[in-house]
C-alpha positions, 0 to 999 in steps of 0.5 A, spaced: 703 786 446 706 792 443 706 793 436 714 792 436 713 785 440 708 783 434 713 784 429 719 781 432 716 774 432 718 773 425 725 775 426 726 770 432 723 765 428 729 765 422 734 766 428 731 760 431 732 756 424 739 758 423 741 756 430 738 749 429 742 749 423 748 751 427 747 746 432 746 740 427 751 741 421 758 739 422 762 745 424 767 744 417 761 744 413 761 750 408 754 751 409 755 751 416 761 756 416 756 761 412 751 760 417 755 761 423 757 768 421 750 770 418 747 768 424 751 773 428 749 778 423 741 777 424 742 777 431 745 783 431 739 786 427 734 783 431 738 786 437 738 793 434 730 793 432 729 791 439 733 797 442 729 802 437 735 802 432 731 802 426 726 808 425 721 804 421 721 797 425 716 794 421 720 796 414 726 793 417 723 787 420 720 785 413 726 786 409 730 782 414 725 776 414 724 776 407 732 776 406 733 771 411 727 767 408 731 766 401 737 763 404 733 758 408 729 756 402 735 754 399 737 750 405 730 747 405 730 745 397 737 742 398 734 738 404 728 736 400 733 733 394 730 739 390 735 744 386 736 751 390 737 757 386 743 757 381 747 762 386 747 757 391 749 751 388 756 752 388 756 752 395 752 746 396 756 742 391 762 744 394 760 744 402 765 738 403 771 739 399 777 738 402 781 743 398 776 749 399 778 754 405 773 756 410 773 763 408 771 761 401 765 758 403 763 764 407 765 769 401 761 764 397 755 765 401 755 772 402 756 773 394 749 768 393 745 772 399 747 779 397 748 778 390 741 775 388 737 774 394 737 781 397 735 784 391 729 779 391 728 781 398 727 788 397 722 787 392 718 782 396 718 787 402 715 792 397 710 788 395 708 786 403 709 793 405 705 796 399 711 801 398 716 803 393 723 801 393 725 808 395 721 808 401 726 802 404 732 805 402 734 808 409 732 801 412 736 798 406 742 802 408 742 800 415 741 793 414 747 794 409 751 797 414 750 791 419 752 786 413 759 790 413 760 787 420 759 780 417 765 781 412 769 784 418 767 778 422 769 773 417 776 776 416 777 776 424 774 769 425 777 765 418 782 769 415 789 766 416 794 770 420 799 775 417 804 770 417 800 765 413 796 770 408 802 772 403 802 776 397 803 770 393 797 766 396 791 765 391 786 767 397 789 774 398 787 775 390 780 772 392 779 777 397 781 783 393 777 781 387 770 781 391 767 788 394 761 788 399 760 795 398 760 794 390 755 788 391 751 792 395 750 798 390 749 793 384 744 789 388 740 796 390 740 797 382 738 790 381 732 791 386 730 797 383 730 794 376 726 788 378 721 793 381 720 797 375 719 790 371 714 788 376 708 789 370 712 785 365 713 778 368 716 775 362 722 780 362 722 780 370 723 773 370 729 773 365 732 778 369 732 774 375 734 768 371 740 772 368 742 775 375 741 768 379 746 765 373 751 771 374 752 770 381 752 763 381 758 763 376 762 768 381 760 763 386 763 757 383 770 761 381 770 763 389 770 756 391 776 754 386 780 749 391 786 752 393 793 749 395 795 750 402 
């Protein structure tokens, strides 16, 4: 077994979990909507790793897996009747609401995963690899570039056609109010702050709790039922 093959196994495991979810959840379920697009991006990351697209494959795999595990832990928490992080609660609570459009479900999932989970995943990866966040910045940027495809895929698959998406449609304003690029930048700052606070556990816990709550609040607004 080569070094690269050794490290691809965890990515294969999270991809398998997402595929199982995709096969078992009703297609219209809000979590299923997010899971489909996130699965596609995780498969793209896996392919890029396998083809040498990351100079530091171990760092990229560690970050990718720690990132995905945060989402899967939220899924497991709900399945076990436990409360997921605040950032994920709006999506799980509204997942079957008939007045919420698929695009809203997808954006709420991205908001929770990037706005909260990614910052914690960077810290998790730094601890696993015994490195500073700056040493992961290149991998963070490359994974972030692939996340852009997540947003593009959502727009292609879930956005209404131009004849339906009118300027007066509330969905138009929702799309304009959230930016993946801004979310990525804010998450990197949050990850660096959390790393700096790692020796101050009380402050780190307070920072994480406030980040979780703020991202959850934004997600709740994203899932406001819209008129058709």
